[in-house]
N, C-alpha and C positions, 0 to 999 in steps of 0.2 A: 835241251836246255838250249839257251842262247846266250851270248857273250855279246860284249858291247865294250870299246875302249873310249873312254873321255880324252882327246889334247887338248890343251890348254896354254896360252903364254906364261900367266901368272895363277897364282896359286884361289886370288878370287875369283877369276875367270873358270877356273876349272869346278870349284863350290857352287857356282851359279849352274851350269851347263850341268850336274851332277845333279843336285834339288832338283829340276824338271825332270827328269829319268825317277826320279825315288816314289812318286805317287805312282807310277806304272808297273808299281810290282819288281823294279830293278834293284837287287842289293850289292855294295860294296864287295869286294873280294878284293883280299891282299892289300897292300899301303900304296900309297900315291910314289910313282916313281919320275925322277928329274931323269930330263935327258940335254939332249943337247938343245933342243926349239922349246924347251919348257918344260911341263909336268903330265903325267898321264894316271890315270884310274883306271882298274877295271871292275865292270860292272855284269852282273851275272843275274839270269832270270830263269825260273823252272816254266814251262809251260803252263802248268795250274796257278803258280802265281799270276800270272795276266788273265787267266779265265776268271781267279778269285777276285781281282779289283776290278772289274767289269761286274761282276754279279754284286759286290757291295755300293758300288754306285752309278746306278740304273740311272739315264738320264729319261728325265722327266721335265714334262714341259711346267712354267710356274702356273701352278694354281691359283685362281683369284678368288681373293678373300671375298666372303658375303657378309655385307652387312647389315648389319638390324637394326631397327630403331623401335625400341621398346614405347609403346604409348602405355598411359598410364592412366 
């Protein structure tokens, strides 16, 4: 199990930072914590979640579409 803590000066910054981790299989754990330097949010990820995300989004090169011209 992996843990990650995101720290930001304001809530908007925290939201944008957390949003970058969510597509990678991370999930929110607990509430937003306010502290002296700003705000913090804890994230959690199981190893199977990261593998599942990699399997769902295979990196494939962009395929070219074939153009066909119909002859009448």
